[in-house]
C-alpha positions in Angstrom: -63.2 -1.8 28.4 -61.2 -4.9 28.3 -57.5 -4.1 27.8 -56.8 -6.4 24.4 -53.1 -8.5 24.6 -51.6 -9.7 22.2 -48.7 -12.4 22.4 -46.3 -14.0 19.8 -47.4 -17.3 18.1 -45.8 -19.2 16.1 -46.5 -17.1 13.0 -44.4 -14.6 14.3 -41.2 -16.9 15.6 -38.5 -15.5 15.2 -34.6 -17.3 14.5 -32.5 -17.4 17.5 -30.3 -14.6 15.5 -33.1 -12.4 14.8 -33.7 -9.7 17.2 -35.7 -6.6 17.3 -33.7 -3.8 16.6 -30.9 -2.8 19.2 -31.7 -6.2 20.9 -28.7 -8.6 21.1 -28.4 -12.1 22.6 -27.0 -12.0 25.3 -24.4 -14.4 24.5 -23.3 -11.6 21.8 -23.1 -8.9 24.0 -21.0 -10.7 26.6 -18.7 -11.7 23.5 -18.2 -8.0 22.8 -17.6 -7.0 26.4 -15.0 -9.7 26.9 -13.5 -8.8 23.5 -13.1 -5.0 24.1 -11.8 -5.5 27.7 -9.1 -7.6 26.5 -8.8 -4.9 23.7 -8.1 -2.4 26.6 -6.0 -5.0 28.6 -3.5 -4.8 25.5 -3.8 -1.4 24.1 -0.9 0.4 25.9 1.6 -2.0 23.9 -0.4 -1.4 20.6 -0.2 2.7 21.4 3.1 2.3 21.7 3.8 0.2 19.1 2.2 2.9 16.8 3.7 5.8 18.7 7.3 4.1 17.9 8.4 2.3 20.9 9.0 -1.2 21.4 7.6 -3.8 23.4 8.8 -6.9 24.8 6.4 -9.1 26.5 7.4 -11.0 28.7 5.2 -14.1 28.3 4.6 -14.7 24.6 3.1 -17.7 24.6 0.8 -16.5 26.7 -0.4 -13.2 25.0 -0.2 -15.4 21.6 -2.7 -17.7 22.8 -5.1 -15.0 24.5 -4.8 -13.5 21.1 -6.1 -16.2 19.3 -9.0 -16.7 21.5 -9.7 -13.1 21.5 -9.8 -13.8 17.4 -12.1 -16.4 17.3 -14.5 -14.7 20.2 -14.8 -12.1 17.9 -15.0 -13.8 14.6 -18.1 -16.0 16.6 -19.7 -12.6 17.1 -19.1 -11.6 13.4 -20.2 -15.1 11.8 -23.5 -14.5 13.9 -24.1 -10.7 12.6 -22.4 -10.0 10.3 -23.8 -6.5 9.6 -22.6 -5.5 13.0 -20.2 -2.6 12.4 -18.6 -3.0 16.3 -17.8 -6.6 16.3 -16.2 -5.8 12.6 -13.9 -3.0 15.1 -13.6 -5.6 17.8 -12.2 -8.2 15.3 -10.3 -6.1 13.4 -8.9 -5.3 16.9 -8.1 -8.6 17.7 -6.5 -9.2 14.5 -3.9 -6.0 14.8 -3.3 -6.9 18.5 -2.3 -10.6 18.1 0.0 -9.4 15.0 1.7 -7.2 17.4 2.3 -9.6 20.0 4.3 -12.1 16.5 5.9 -9.0 15.5 7.4 -8.0 19.1 8.3 -11.4 19.4 10.6 -11.6 16.0 7.6 -13.1 13.9 7.2 -10.4 11.3 6.8 -12.9 8.5 4.3 -14.7 10.6 2.4 -11.7 11.9 1.9 -10.3 7.9 -1.5 -12.5 7.5 -3.1 -10.6 10.8 -1.8 -7.2 10.1 -4.2 -7.8 6.8 -7.2 -9.5 8.1 -7.1 -6.1 10.4 -7.1 -4.4 7.3 -9.9 -5.8 6.1 -12.3 -5.3 9.0 -11.1 -1.9 9.6 -12.4 -1.2 5.7 -15.7 -2.7 6.4 -15.9 -0.4 9.3 -14.5 3.2 7.7 -16.5 2.4 4.7 -19.2 3.4 7.1 -17.2 5.9 9.2 -14.4 7.1 6.8 -12.7 9.8 8.9 -12.5 7.4 12.0 -8.8 8.2 13.1 -8.2 5.1 15.1 -9.6 3.0 12.1 -7.4 5.1 9.7 -4.5 4.8 11.6 -4.7 1.0 12.9 -4.8 0.4 8.9 -1.8 2.5 7.9 0.4 1.1 10.6 -0.8 -2.0 10.1 -0.3 -1.7 6.1 3.4 -0.9 7.6 4.0 -3.4 9.3 3.1 -5.7 6.9 5.2 -4.3 4.4 2.2 -3.8 1.7 2.6 -1.4 -1.0 -0.5 0.2 -0.2 1.3 1.9 2.6 1.7 5.2 1.4 -2.4 6.3 0.6 -3.3 4.9 4.1 -0.9 6.9 5.6 -1.5 9.9 4.0 -5.3 9.3 4.6 -4.6 9.2 8.4 -2.4 11.9 8.3 -4.6 14.3 6.4 -7.8 13.1 8.5 -8.5 16.9 10.9 -9.4 14.3 13.5 -5.8 12.4 13.7 -4.1 15.5 14.3 -6.3 16.7 17.4 -6.8 12.9 18.8 -3.8 11.1 18.2 -1.2 13.7 17.6 1.8 11.4 18.4 0.7 9.0 16.2 0.2 11.3 13.1 4.0 12.0 14.0 5.0 8.4 14.0 3.0 8.2 10.7 5.0 11.2 9.1 8.0 8.9 9.9 6.8 6.3 8.5 5.6 7.6 5.1 9.1 9.2 4.6 10.7 5.9 5.3 8.3 4.6 2.8 8.6 7.4 0.1 12.4 7.4 0.2 12.5 3.3 0.1 10.5 3.0 -3.0 10.0 4.6 -6.4 9.3 8.0 -6.4 6.1 7.3 -9.2 4.6 4.6 -6.7 3.8 7.1 -3.9 3.6 10.4 -5.2 1.5 11.5 -2.1 1.5 15.1 -0.4 0.5 15.8 3.1 -1.0 18.5 4.4 1.6 20.6 7.0 
């Protein structure tokens, strides 16, 4: 018996962006890899900033240019695949990293929109993974450095998350210090939050 073969015809044509589950166009995979590598390459300054250290790039302009390129690349992936949470996380990290560069260069007011854009992307991912300690921590730190009035609950969410203490103990300690500072500077009624010991 002859084996029946089928081929895709015009009746089953797909759009350039519509692929089978789990498949992505090559350019999307390459862009995600580039964004991920860029994230890893500058994660040390980000961790130091979140851990209370101070960075100080020797070439702020080059870092800023690279940061803007990472944002653009990550945004292209999100635009092509708006339901891809990994792409949203990568875009959040790109915004966060760029905000760090601006903040460390003394451009705190200029960094605020990037901190807040990072929070928007992290919130998308946190809707699917609400206990992810990295996302909770990055969101809390971004709100802190942006000077947001929503920082207290975000810091508490990060501190109280059991995974945070085991995976990111130094960042949890920094978050506790930040929370104490925020509570001392704000009226008690606006930040009445408690944290687990």
